[in-house]
Structures are given as structure tokens and as C-alpha cells.
N, C-alpha and C positions, 0 to 999 in steps of 0.2 A: 149610592147604594141605599136601599130602603128595606128594612127588616121589621117584622112584627113577632112578638113572643106571646104565647098563651099557655106555656108550660115551663117547668123548671129546665127541661132539656132545650127548649127554644131560647130561654134566657141565657143559658150557657153558650150558645152559638153567638148571640149578640155580645156576650162578655169576651169571647175570643177576638172579635173584631175591635172591641174597645180597649183591649189590653194595652197599657202604656199611654192611654189618652191623657192629656194634661188640660187642666181647667183652673180657673180662679174661683175662690169661694164665692165671689160676686156673680159668677155665671150659673149659680144654682138657685132654684126657688121652690119653696113649699107653698102651695096654693090651697089651703085647707077648704076654702069656699067651693072650689072646683074639684076637690079630692084628687089633686094632681101634684106630682113632684116632677120638675123638669130641670134639665141642665143643657148647656152647650159647651162642647169641648173641642180640642184639636186632636183628632184621632190619627194615630200612626197607621198608615195603610199597609198592613202586613201582607195583604194580597198582592201588592206590587213590589215587595222588597227585593225580588230577584232582578228587577230592572231599574233600581234606584230607590231612594228613600223619599217618601212623600207623606205629608199630613193634609188633612181636610177638616174643615169645620163641620161638626156633626151635632145634631140635636137628639136628645134622648128624653122620652117622657113616660111616666108611669101613671096609669089611671086607677081609679077606685081606691086611692090611698086614704086610709083613715087616720094614720099618724106617721110622723117622721121624727126620728131622733138621730143625733150625731154624737160622736165621741172623738176627741182629738182634733177637731176642726175649729180654728180660731174665727168664730162668727163675726167678730169685730174687725177683722182684717180682710176686707173684700178682695185685696190684691194677692193674698197668699195663694201660692200655686200648689195644686194637688195632682198626684199621679195615680190614675185609676189602675188597680191591679186586676180585679175580678168582680163579677156579679154572680150572685147565687140566690136561690129561692128554695124554701121548704114550706110544705103545707102542714099546719099544726092546728089541731082543734078547730077546723072549719075556717081558718084564716090563712093568709099567705104572708110569710115573713121574707122580705127581700133584703139582701145585704149588698152594699157597695163597699168594697175594701180598697183602701188607698195605701200607698207606700208610707212608711213611718208609723203604721199602726192605727191611723185614723179610719173611721168607718161611719156609714150611714145605715140605719135600719128603718125600713118602711114596713108598715103593716097595711095590707090591702085585702079587699074582698076576693079578688081573683088576680091572676097574672094577665095584665093587659099593658104591654110595653111596645113602644115604637122607637125605632132608630132611623134617622134620615140624614144623609149627607147633604150639605148645603154649599153651593158655589163650586169653585174649581180647586183641585189640589195644588199644593205648592211643594217644591223640592226643599228638602232639609238635609244638611250634611251629616246629621246624627241618626244612628239607629239605636234604639233602646237596647241596653245590655243588662242581663240578669246575672247576678252572681249567686252561686249556690251556697 
């Protein structure tokens, strides 16, 4: 699957596909020289959940990023696993604020010129015995 986002609504669609993706802290990178924030995760394939449970390696990149801040993410522990819950964006005073929210209250906040986001699946999916469960 290959998706692009240029609006908050587009980003919400990508967020739906990435819900419950897991990644290690070391699988994220803020590249200030290129105004890019990128990550690679193991995405749960909700679109195939009726026929079995699968994950696939997926890349996500944000362009035109001027700054990146995190809260609740142990930057010194590259093997710490995060579970992505949602992506969202708001336009505020001529800039875009993009949020990545993780289980346990951790989050990343990106400030960008515009919403320019790409999601690309990489390789082949693999079966997993577990389906993510959300408690209310």
C-alpha cells in the first residue's frame, strides 16, 4: 500500500491504517538538514483482519518539518518499543502541527510548513497470532 497526505483529513486516513503499529525508538529519525522526520514500523494490516492477522513493514515520512519534539519517549533506549495509536494535524497561525500519539502517553509533535506525508509498505506481510485489542 502506498498513501500520500496533504491535508488533516488525508493524514487521518493514514492514521487509521497505522493504528496499532509498533516500532522501536531506534526506528525513528529526525533529519533537520533535510527537514524530514521518518520512521519504519510494523503495521497491523486492519484491511486484512477478516482473513487472518498480518503485519507488514511500513515506512512513514514527513516533509517540510521545521522542528520535532517528543515527550515520554526514552531517547537513550533505542530498543524501547512504542505502539502508535493515532496521527493528527491542525493548522495554526500559518504552520502545521502534527501529532503522533503512542500508548502510555508518549507523543511526538512536529511543526511543518505544510502537510506532506508519505506511507509506503515494504516487503511481504507475515502472519501474526495476535490482533490488537483496545480496552475502553
